[in-house]
C-alpha positions in Angstrom: -22.5 14.5 -1.5 -21.3 17.4 0.5 -21.5 16.4 4.2 -20.3 13.7 6.6 -23.8 12.3 6.9 -24.0 11.9 3.1 -20.7 10.1 3.1 -21.9 7.8 5.8 -25.1 7.1 3.8 -22.9 6.3 0.7 -20.6 4.0 2.7 -23.5 2.2 4.3 -25.1 1.7 0.8 -21.8 0.2 -0.5 -21.6 -2.3 2.4 -18.5 -0.7 3.9 -17.6 -2.2 7.4 -18.8 0.7 9.5 -19.4 -1.2 12.7 -18.4 1.0 15.7 -16.9 3.7 13.3 -20.2 5.1 12.0 -20.3 7.9 14.5 -16.8 9.0 13.8 -17.5 9.1 10.0 -20.7 11.1 10.6 -19.1 13.5 13.2 -15.6 14.2 11.9 -15.6 16.6 8.9 -13.2 15.3 6.3 -13.0 18.8 4.7 -11.1 20.0 7.7 -8.3 17.5 6.8 -7.8 18.6 3.2 -5.7 21.4 1.7 -7.1 24.1 -0.6 -6.1 22.2 -3.7 -6.5 18.5 -4.0 -6.0 15.9 -6.6 -8.5 13.1 -7.5 -7.1 10.9 -10.2 -5.8 13.3 -12.8 -8.1 16.1 -11.7 -6.7 19.1 -9.7 -9.5 20.7 -7.7 -9.3 24.1 -6.1 -11.6 25.0 -3.2 -11.4 28.7 -4.3 -12.4 28.3 -7.9 -14.5 25.1 -7.6 -15.9 25.0 -4.1 -18.8 22.7 -4.9 -16.6 20.2 -6.7 -14.1 20.3 -3.9 -16.8 19.5 -1.3 -18.1 16.7 -3.5 -14.6 15.2 -3.6 -14.2 15.6 0.2 -17.3 13.6 0.9 -17.0 11.0 -1.8 -15.5 7.5 -1.2 -12.3 8.3 -3.1 -8.7 8.6 -2.3 -7.5 12.3 -2.5 -3.9 13.1 -3.1 -2.8 15.9 -0.8 0.9 16.1 -1.5 3.2 15.2 -4.4 7.0 14.9 -4.6 7.3 15.3 -0.8 5.9 18.8 -1.0 8.5 20.1 -3.5 7.2 22.3 -6.4 6.9 20.1 -9.5 8.0 21.4 -12.9 5.5 21.2 -15.8 7.2 18.0 -17.2 8.3 16.5 -13.9 6.9 13.2 -12.8 4.3 13.8 -10.0 4.8 11.2 -7.3 1.9 11.1 -4.8 3.5 11.3 -1.3 0.6 11.8 0.9 -3.2 11.4 0.7 -6.5 11.2 2.4 -7.2 7.5 1.9 -10.4 6.2 0.5 -12.9 6.1 3.5 -14.1 2.5 2.7 -10.5 1.3 2.7 -9.8 3.1 6.0 -12.8 1.3 7.5 -11.6 -2.0 6.2 -8.3 -1.5 7.9 -9.9 -0.4 11.2 -12.3 -3.3 11.0 -9.3 -5.7 10.7 -7.6 -3.9 13.6 -10.6 -4.9 15.9 -10.1 -1.9 18.3 -11.6 -2.3 21.7 -12.8 0.7 23.7 -9.9 0.7 26.2 -7.1 0.1 23.7 -4.2 2.4 23.1 -3.4 2.7 19.4 -0.1 3.5 17.7 -0.6 4.8 14.1 2.3 4.9 11.7 1.8 7.6 9.0 -0.4 10.5 10.2 -0.8 11.9 6.7 -3.7 14.4 6.9 -4.6 13.2 10.4 -8.1 11.9 9.5 -7.5 8.3 10.5 -6.1 9.5 13.9 -9.1 11.7 14.3 -11.5 8.7 13.7 -9.6 6.8 16.4 -9.5 9.7 18.8 -13.2 10.3 18.3 -14.0 6.8 19.3 -11.4 6.1 21.9 -10.5 9.5 23.3 -7.5 11.6 22.1 -5.3 10.4 25.0 -5.4 6.8 23.6 -4.0 7.6 20.2 -0.4 8.4 19.2 0.5 8.9 15.5 4.0 9.1 14.0 4.6 11.0 10.8 8.0 11.2 9.1 7.3 14.5 7.3 7.5 17.4 9.9 5.3 19.6 7.8 2.6 17.0 7.5 2.9 16.2 11.2 2.3 19.8 12.1 -0.6 20.1 9.7 -2.2 16.9 10.9 -2.2 18.2 14.5 -3.7 21.5 13.3 -6.4 19.6 11.4 -7.3 17.6 14.4 -7.5 20.7 16.6 -9.9 22.3 14.1 -12.0 19.2 14.5 -11.9 19.5 18.3 -9.6 16.5 18.8 -6.0 16.2 20.1 -4.4 12.8 19.5 -0.7 13.1 20.0 1.1 13.5 16.6 4.9 13.3 16.6 7.5 13.5 13.9 9.7 10.5 13.5 10.5 7.3 11.5 7.4 5.1 11.8 9.6 2.0 11.4 10.9 2.7 14.9 7.4 3.0 16.3 7.3 5.2 19.4 8.7 3.3 22.3 8.1 6.1 24.8 4.4 5.5 24.6 4.5 1.7 24.7 2.8 -0.7 25.3 0.0 -0.4 22.8 -2.8 -2.8 22.2 -3.1 -2.0 18.5 -0.7 -0.9 15.8 -1.8 0.4 12.4 0.2 1.6 9.5 -1.2 3.8 6.7 1.6 3.1 4.2 2.9 -0.1 2.7 5.9 -1.9 4.0 7.8 -4.9 2.6 9.3 -5.8 5.9 7.4 -5.5 9.2 9.7 -3.8 11.8 10.2 -5.8 15.0 9.9 -2.6 16.9 6.1 -2.8 16.2 6.0 -6.3 17.7 8.0 -5.2 20.8 5.7 -2.2 21.4 2.5 -4.3 21.2 3.5 -7.4 23.2 -0.1 -8.8 23.4 -1.6 -6.8 20.6 -2.6 -6.7 16.9 -0.8 -5.2 13.9 -2.5 -4.2 10.7 -0.4 -2.8 7.8 -0.5 -2.7 4.0 2.2 -5.1 2.9 4.2 -6.1 -0.1 7.2 -5.3 -2.2 7.2 -3.4 -5.5 5.7 -6.2 -7.6 2.5 -6.7 -5.5 2.1 -4.3 -2.6 -1.7 -4.9 -2.5 -2.4 -6.8 0.7 -3.2 -6.1 4.3 -1.1 -8.1 6.7 -3.0 -8.8 9.9 -0.8 -10.2 12.7 -1.4 -11.0 16.4 1.5 -10.8 18.9 2.2 -13.4 21.5 5.5 -13.9 23.5 7.7 -11.8 21.2 6.4 -13.3 18.0 3.8 -11.8 15.5 2.0 -14.1 13.2 -0.8 -13.7 10.7 -2.3 -13.8 7.2 -3.1 -11.6 4.3 -6.4 -10.1 3.1 -7.9 -7.3 1.0 -6.5 -5.4 -2.0 -5.5 -2.0 -0.6 -3.4 0.4 -2.7 -1.2 2.5 -0.3 1.9 4.6 -0.8 5.2 2.9 0.2 7.1 3.8 3.3 9.1 7.0 2.6 12.1 5.6 4.4 12.3 2.6 2.0 10.6 4.0 -1.0 11.9 2.7 -4.4 12.5 4.9 -7.4 9.5 5.8 -9.5 8.9 7.9 -12.6 7.8 7.7 -16.2 8.2 4.5 -18.1 11.0 6.0 -20.2 13.0 6.7 -17.0 13.3 2.9 -16.6 13.9 1.9 -20.3 17.3 2.2 -21.8 19.5 0.3 -24.3 16.4 -1.0 -26.0 18.5 -1.7 -29.0 20.7 -4.0 -26.9 17.9 -6.1 -25.5 18.0 -9.9 -25.6 15.0 -11.3 -27.5 13.4 -14.7 -26.8 10.0 -16.2 -26.7 7.9 -17.8 -23.9 4.9 -20.1 -23.8 3.7 -18.4 -20.5 1.1 -15.9 -21.4 1.9 -12.5 -19.9 -1.9 -12.0 -19.6 -2.0 -15.1 -17.3 0.4 -13.3 -14.9 -1.2 -9.8 -15.2 -4.7 -11.0 -14.5 -4.2 -13.5 -11.6 -3.9 -11.8 -8.2 -2.7 -15.0 -6.5 0.1 -15.5 -9.1 1.1 -11.9 -8.7 1.3 -12.3 -4.9 3.6 -15.3 -5.0 5.7 -13.9 -7.9 6.0 -10.7 -5.8 7.5 -12.7 -2.9 10.3 -13.8 -5.3 10.6 -10.4 -7.0 10.0 -7.7 -4.4 12.4 -5.2 -6.0 10.8 -4.8 -9.4 7.4 -3.6 -10.5 5.1 -4.6 -13.3 3.0 -2.4 -15.6 0.5 -4.0 -18.1 -0.2 -1.7 -21.1 -3.2 -2.7 -23.2 -3.4 -1.6 -26.8 -6.1 1.0 -27.4 -7.0 -0.2 -30.9 -9.4 -3.0 -29.8 -7.0 -5.7 -30.8 -6.8 -7.2 -27.3 -3.0 -7.0 -27.4 -1.1 -6.2 -24.2 2.5 -5.6 -23.2 3.6 -6.5 -19.7 6.6 -4.5 -18.5 8.7 -5.6 -15.6 11.1 -2.8 -14.3 13.8 -3.1 -11.6 13.6 -0.6 -8.8 17.2 0.3 -9.4 16.5 1.2 -13.0 19.3 -1.1 -14.3 17.2 -3.9 -15.7 13.9 -4.2 -17.6 11.9 -6.8 -19.5 8.8 -6.9 -21.6 6.5 -9.7 -22.8 3.9 -9.2 -25.6 0.5 -10.8 -25.5 -1.3 -11.4 -28.8 -4.7 -13.2 -28.8 -4.8 -16.5 -30.5 -1.1 -17.4 -30.2 0.8 -19.7 -27.9 4.3 -18.1 -28.1 5.0 -14.6 -26.8 7.8 -12.3 -27.6 10.1 -11.4 -24.7 12.8 -8.6 -24.5 15.2 -8.3 -21.6 18.0 -6.0 -20.7 20.4 -5.4 -17.8 22.3 -7.5 -15.3 19.1 -9.3 -14.4 16.7 -11.3 -16.6 13.5 -10.1 -15.0 11.1 -12.0 -17.2 13.0 -15.2 -16.4 12.8 -14.4 -12.7 9.0 -13.8 -12.9 8.5 -16.9 -14.9 10.5 -19.0 -12.4 8.4 -17.6 -9.6 5.3 -18.5 -11.5 6.6 -22.0 -12.0 7.2 -22.4 -8.3 3.7 -21.2 -7.6 2.3 -23.8 -10.1 4.5 -26.5 -8.5 3.0 -25.7 -5.2 -0.4 -26.4 -6.6 -1.3 -22.8 -7.5 -2.1 -21.8 -3.9 -4.3 -18.8 -3.1 -3.0 -15.9 -1.2 -5.2 -16.9 1.7 -2.9 -19.9 2.3 0.1 -17.7 2.8 1.2 -16.5 6.2 3.7 -14.2 7.8 5.7 -14.4 11.0 7.9 -11.7 12.5 10.5 -12.4 15.3 13.6 -10.6 16.4 15.4 -12.6 13.8 13.3 -11.0 11.0 10.3 -11.7 8.8 9.4 -15.1 7.2 6.7 -16.2 4.9 5.0 -19.6 4.7 2.2 -21.6 3.3 -0.5 -23.2 5.5 1.8 -23.6 8.5 4.8 -21.7 9.8 7.0 -24.8 9.3 6.4 -24.6 5.6 8.8 -21.7 4.9 8.0 -20.0 1.6 11.1 -18.0 1.1 13.2 -21.2 0.8 11.1 -22.4 -2.1 11.5 -19.4 -4.3 14.3 -18.3 -6.6 17.1 -16.1 -5.4 16.3 -12.4 -5.3 19.9 -11.3 -5.9 21.0 -9.6 -9.1 23.9 -11.0 -11.0 
């Protein structure tokens, strides 16, 4: 798979929502938007030493990491945090399909990255209808160069995507290529009769597209998909190795619970609603590699002050819990799960989001049924 046409064939075979984007996929060479060394999963691929493998990656339906640690050199033992990528093409198409771009629309993109998404937009709409904001000045400059190499010239500017780009407003469509936990009202103001599509969620469950339509100063919409995007660099929480978040293990409080950690880890709807109550902690399920079926669910606070673990063992109805820090993170997650059950175990599809100049609110079924008021406090003690 070493050409745009082969990528197009692969995406079509997978049922990706190509729609009006097929010509952009077939015409814009993804290889022009990638650096000489890329990362796919745990594999580093050099175009110089492995040119065929590099091209195969370029035209495969995979996410390709193009920058780690904000471009700083990483030491041999340093945690490698992906900070920019060329997103998986099928996921890009999913977001563009949700955006429902019309031929005469002007589009504001937040997060230029490599510039490929802006290139697809510019190929279809014309470069003069696409403006992309990138916080990293090096990436912004490279994205512009990549587009020029492809014969395209969307406007790519350096700035904080959370502020949008008011000088170019109004826009009919706004799309973000990074996950946010709060949708900026600036996006609403700058697309007064438009549509906003963004990966959305806090640390616990950042795996949703929020799709909102804007009318009379208010954006309202629902959630769909399971995208995995990097967080906004402006509001990015701490990340690292598991040991960076674990401390004072000998001082942990030990209890038991009847709530199976496997129940939480394997239910996307439960994770979504718990994530509303617990946006500032992340979870990590670690399955035993000995075939026992045992699993440990870690919950780790973004501020690295608190942590919790719950052990799953098949065939039991009580599970060991350990917690440390100013917060009892397992208790918070269990309380969020309890509220979700009390609500009748609603699916994520029933949740909605509204954004006004007063801020963001979440609800179930109708905007009058405010979800945030039903969930436990987010504040640490």
